[in-house]
N, C-alpha and C positions, 0 to 999 in steps of 0.2 A: 176722390183720388188720394187724399192726404193721409188716408189710413191703408193704402194699397198694400197688399201682401201681409203675410202673418208676421208679427214682430219675431225677432231672434229669441231662441231659447224656450219656444212653448214645447218642444219635443224634450227639451232638457228638464223642464219641470216635471215631465210626466216620468221620465226614466229615473229621476232621483228620488222619486217619492216612495213610501213603505206600503207593502202590500198589506193591510191591516184588516180589510174585510174583503177577502176574496170572493167573487161571486161564483154562482154555480155555472156550469158551461151553458145551460138554458137560457140564463138571465143575460150572459156577456153581451149578445147583440141588442139587447133592449137597452143596457147600461150605455153602449156606444151610440145608439139611436138618441139618447136623451141628450148626451153630452156632445155629440155632432149638431143635433138641431138647436140647442141652446147657444153653445158658442158661435154658431153659425148666424144666429139672431144679431148677436152684438157686431159681428164682422160685417154682414150685410146693411146692417144699420149704418155704420161708420163710412161705407162706400157709396151707398144710396144718397145720403144726406147730400154729398158733394154734387152728384149728378142732378139732384133736385133744387140745389140753392137757386139757380138762375129763375126757375118758374115761381118759387115759393118768393124770392125777392120781389119780382113783379106782382104776384097776386097779393101779398101783404104789405106792399110798400116798403120793403125793408131796404135799407141802404147796405153798402159794401161792408160798412163796420158792424152792422146788426147780421150780415152773413158770417162773417167772422166769428162772432159771438155764439152763433147757432152750432158751428161747430167745435169752437173752444170751451164752451160751457161744460159739454159732454167729455171733451178731452181732459179738461182739469180735474173734474171729480175721478174719473177712471185713473189718471195717472196719479195721483195722489194717494188714492184709497185701495189700490189694487193689492198692494202687500198687506195692508190690514184685511182686506176681504178674504185672502188666503188665510190668515191667521183666526180669524172668526170662524171659518170652517173647521180647522183644527181642533179648536176649543169647543164649539158648541153643536158639532155634528155637519159633515159637509153636506148630506142630503138636504138637510134643514136649511143652511145658509144658502145652497144653490138653488132651492126651490123659492126662497125669499127673494134671491136676486132675480129669478126669472118672472116671479109675479109683479115685482116693483118695476121691472122692464117693460112689463106688459102694460101696466097702468100707466107709466110714462108714455108710452107709444101711443095709447089712447088721448093723451093729453095733448102730445104733438099733432095727433090726427085733427083736433079740433081747434086747435089754437087759432085765434082770432087776430092776433097781432103779433109783431115779432117779441115784444117782451115775454107774452105768454108761451112761444115756442122756446124761448132760450130758457126759461125756467123749467119747461118740460125736459128740455134735453139736459139740463143738469141733474134732475132726476133720474133720467136714464143712465147718467154717468155713474151714479151710485149703484143702481141695479147690476150695470155692467162690471164694477168693481167687485161685485159679490158673485155674479155668474162665471165671468171669465176665468179667475182661478179656481172656482170651484169645479168646472168641468174639466180642467187637467188634474186636479187631486184626486176627483172621484174615479177618473181612469186608473191613475197611480194605485189607489186604495183597492181597486176590484181586479186587477189583474196581476199575475205574478209569472214570472219565468219566460217560457217560450209564449205563453199566451199574451203577455204583456206586450211582446215584440210585435205579434199580430194585430195587437189592439191598435198600436201606434202606428202602423202600416195602414189600417183601415181607416183610423181617424186622419191621417195625413192626405190620404186619398180624396176621402169626401171634402176635407177643409179646401183641397186644390179645386175640387168641382165648384164649391161654394163660391171660391174666390172668383172662378171664371163666370159664373151665372150670375151672382150677385148684382153687379153694376149693370148687366144686361137688363135683368128683371126689373131692377128699379127704374133704368131708363124708361122701359117699356110701360109701366105703371104711371111714371109721370107725364109720359107723352099721350096715352091712350085713356087713363082713368083720371089721376089727379095725383100731385105731391103727397096729398094727404094719403092716399093708398099706399104710399112707399111707407110710411109709419104704421099703418093700420094692419098691414100684413103680418107684423109681429104677433099681434093678438091671437089668431087661431093656432100658430105654431107654439104660443107659450101653453095653450090648453093641452096641446098634444104632449108637450114636454112634461107639464106637471102630473099629467095622467099616467105616463110610464115611469116616472120619478116615484111616485106614489105606489105602485104596483109592484115594480122590478129592481129598484136600485137600493142595495143596503146601506144602511147607516154606517159611518165610520167617523173615528175621532183619532186624534193623536194623543196620548196620554202624557207624551213629553213635549208637549207643544210649547211654543216659545210663548213668554206672557205678551199680551197684547200691549202694544206701544201707542196708546191714544194721543199722548201730547206729542210723540211725532208726527203722527198722522195730522194731527190739528195744525201744527207749525207748517209742515209741508204744503197742505192746502191754502193756509193763509199767505204763504211766502209765494208760491207759485201764481195764486190768486191774484195778490197786489202787483206782483210785476207784469202778469199777462193783462190785467186791467189797464194798467199805466201805458202799456206798451200800444194796446189796441186804440185807447182813447185817444193818445197823443196824435193818432192820424188826423182827427178832426179838430181836437181842442188844443194841441200843440204843446211841447213839452214844459213851457212856461205856465201852463195852467196849474193852479193850485191844487185840484184835486188828483191831477196826474201826478204831482210831485209827491204829494203826501201818499198816493198809492205805491210809487216806486221806493220810496224810502221805507215804508212799513212792509212791504214785500221784502225787500232785501235784509231788514231788520229781522224778520220771522224766519228766512233762510239761515242766517248766522245763528240764530238761536237754536234752530234745528239741529245744525251740525254740532253745537256746543251740548245739547240735550243727547243727541245720539252717541256721542263721545263718552259720556258720563253714564250713560244707562247701562245696566247689567244685560238686558235682552232688548237691544235696538231694533227696530223694524229693518234698519240698514245698517248693518255693523260696519263702521268705517274701517275697522281692522280688515276687512276683506280687500282694502285698496292698498294694504301693504305689499300684496302681490304686484309684481311688476306686470305680468301678463292680465290679470283682470284689471288693473287700471288702464292699461292698454286697449283691452276689448271694449270696455265702456267708454273710454274717449273717442275710439273710433265710431262705436255705435251713437255716441251723441252728435258728433259731426256728421257721419254719413246719413243719419235718420232723419238729422235737422234739414239737410240739403232734399232729401227725397220728399218728406211729407211737406216742408214749408213751400217749396216751388211747386209741386204737383197739386197743392191745394188750388191754385189759380187756373190750372189746365181746363177744368170743364168750362169755365166762364169764358176762356178764350175759344174754346170749340164751339161753343152754343150761341155765344154772343157775338163774336168776330166772324167765325167760319161758317155760321148757320147749319151747324150739324144739330139734327134732332137729339132729344135726351137718350134715345136708344143708341144711336149711333156714338154719342160721346160715351155712354156707358161701355161700349163695345171697343173703343178706341184703344184701351190698355190691355185688351185680351191677350196679345203676343207676349206681352210682359208676363202674365201670371202662367201662360202655357210654358214658356221658356224656363221660367223659375221653377216650376213643378217638374217638369221633365229632365232638368239638369242638375238640381240640388243634390240628389242621391250620388250623381256622377261626381259632383264637387267635393261629396263629403270622402270620397276616396282620394282625393288629392291630399288631403291632411295625413293619410296613412304614408303616402309615397314621399310627400315633399314638406311636410308639417304645415302648420296654419299660416306661418308669416307671409309666406310667398303668394298665396291665394288672396289673402288680406291686403296685400300692397296692389295686386295686378286687378282684382275685382273692383274695388274704388275708382282705380284709375280709368277703368272701362266706362264706368257709370258716369264717370266725369266726362267723357266724351259724349255720352248719351245726353247729357244736360246741355251741352253746347250744341248738338244737333237740334235739340228742342227750340234753341235760340235763332235759328236759321230762316224758319219759314215766315212769310209776310203776312198779308192779309187774304191771299187766295192760293190755290194749289190742291192737288189732288192729296188724299190721305196717304197714299202709297208713296207719294213722293215728298211729303211733307214730315208727318208725324210717325209713320211706321217705321224708317229707320232708327229715329230716336228712342222709340219704344222698344225696339228688337235689341239694340245695343245696350239699353239700359237693363233689361232682363238678363243679357249675359252677364255684365256686370255684377249684378245683384245675386245670381246664381254662383258666383265665386265667393260671397260673402256668408250666406247663411249658415250653412252646415260649418265651415271652419270656425265662425264666430261663435256659435253655440258649443263647439268642442273646446275652444280656447277658455271660454267663461267657464266651464264645468270643469276643466283640468287645472285652473289656476288656484283652486282652493282645496282645502281637504274633503274627502269624499262625504262625510258627513254635513257638510255645508253647501254641497253643490245644488241642491234645491233652492236654497236662499240665494244662492249666486245667481242661478238662472231667473229667479223672479226679480233680483235687482236689475239685471242687465234688460229684462223685458220691460220693466218700469222706465229704465233709463231711455229706452227707444218711444216710447210714448211721450215721454217728457220733452224730448228732442223735438218731435213734431208740434206739441203744444206752443213751446216757446218759439219756434222758428215761424209759424205761421204769423204770430204777433209781430215778431222782428221783421220778417219780409215784408209785411203788409205795410209797414212804415216806407220802406224803400218803394214799393209799388205806388203807394198813394203820391209820394213826392214826385217820382218820374211821370207818372201820368198827368198830374197836375201842371208841371212846367211844359211837358211836351204838348198837352193839349193847348196850352195859352200861346205857344210859338206858332201852332198849326191854325189858329183861328183869328190870329192878329190882323191878318190881311183880308179877312172875309166881309169887310165892312158892316159888321152887326151893330145895332143899336146898343146903348148902353143898357137898355132895359134887357135886351137879349142877351148881352154878355154876362149880365147879372143872373140870368136863368142858367146859362150853362155853368156858371160858377157854382150855383147851389147842386146842380147835377153832377158835379164832380165826384159827390161821396158814393155815387152808384158806380164808378168806375166803367167798364164796359158797357154795362146797362143805362148809362147816361143818355137821356131822351133829347131829342132836337126840339128845341123852343116852337112853339105854334107861332104862325103867321110868317114864316120865312118862304121865300119863293123856293121851286123845286130845285134849282140848281144849286143854290145855296144851302139848301138842307142837306142836299147830298154830299156837299163838301164837309159839312159839319159833322155828318155821320162818319164819313170817311176818316176824318180827324179824330174822332173819337176811337175809331177801331185802330188805327196807326198808333195812337198815345198809348193804347193798352198793350199792344204789340211790343212797344218799346219798353214799358213798364215790365211785362212778362219776360222780355229778354234779359234785363237786369237780373230779375230774379234767378232766372237759368245760371247766369254767368257766376252769382253768387253761390247757387248750389254746386256748381262745378269745381269752385275754390274750396267748399267745403269738403267735396268729395276728395280732393287732392290731398287737402289737410288730414283726412281720416287716413289715406294711403301713408302719409308721413308719418302718422302716430303709429300705424302698424310696423314701420321699418324702423322706428326707433325703440319702441316699447316692447314690441312683442318678440319673444324668443324664437329662434329657428328649431328645426328638427333636432331632437337629440340633447337640446340645451336645457329643457325645462325638467323638473320634477314636482311631483305634487307636493303641497307642504309638507305632509306626513312623511314623505320619503326623503326629505332633506335632513341630513345627519345633523344632529345637536353638536355643540361644541365638545371636543374630547371623544367623539364617537367616531368610526371609521364611515366615510361616505358610502351612501347606496347607489345603485345603479339609477340613472335618470330615465325617466320616461319620455316619450315622445309628446311634443306641444300638440 
């Protein structure tokens, strides 16, 4: 669930690209099929993994920290390398790099499916992240290069429609496979899909390059990966090792140093992968700050939702996968309407209202206890969340695109897309610290009067690393065992509530960022439309 919903600016990436190798009308459907299935693989895998985590945690004996790494290893490489992945396609051929990404993703999926330990699965997921960083931007750039004019608009509409279907069916399909076949099948399903994509790409997708492509910024990519990796490693491992652990401290310090060096390198580079000059635009800075805060709340908090549904509320994997279906349907149906609001009112107003409504959704998630029907517990929260995010996606894309010169709109879209992924990556690690701390203290309070032996208390202590999946020690009588199990459930609910309250605070902060930084309708001009000193000012364009 942490990767639920398409990141912002996917459509912006497509619209801003150049039609360098228009395909024939007969090849158009094949090009769309190849890009929809390929990008769908990466999206489905992200949502399916969260639904599969409770099952593979039990099957592989993975701790809750291991489960975080299974998600984060993929997200880390994808967020760090996605801008470079797009550049590689521009330089060496979009079809070639896209095919390489599909093949690598498929091989990594096989490795995930046959993994026999948490460590093997984490390594395979990291390899999947590299493949995803090649195929995700590749799918968008191939659509840009293959269609022009009216055909591009229709292609974007088709791609968006099928992406919505993929978003709706992916978690349900994944849950069904986990429940009725195996969590391994949720990864191995990528293999036949990859074979189909590679066949279509070979036969029908034209090759294209950008002769004016920006220079590859490999130092920037390396520093971004090391910086984010160090920070994420230190934050996740601090849950079990503590912040006083030497390895945790070294990791955090080195990660922070790498990120500072990344900023310095990008500032001095002639063609950086993330031009810091883009952030001179108030609107662009505001859009990305809003993205960072809101998507941190969304990705970080909802990472824990499948655990709550499956381990506490006893949902099946299929039911857990379907729980967020209303969110996907609402955002799919309302996003186009929300895009029209930008024309009427500008982007600022919906970008203030949308996150505020999403904050209410987070609070509603915090209300249920350990029992209750889906329709009275989580459905209201899911529906309100969907309504709030519907008001954000299109205005956010418009703001990011209009905030920079037209020739930089593709890069601006890519940066905003990467920021959303980085937000989720970091927030899962940060919120994990609070969830572990609250769960541990809450569980201690609930079992201190249960008259457990010191040995049994020690076993409960070791089980804390599994959070809601903690098992009751053997040899406890039935009534006490039920009390311990109830204590575990209630402790996890307490921790989940804190995560939701923090997410609500992040959503409110994102609304404040929009109010302060993003300009209203009629106040904004594209940078190339702003008059230079000594020139007459030109008419401003709407935000």
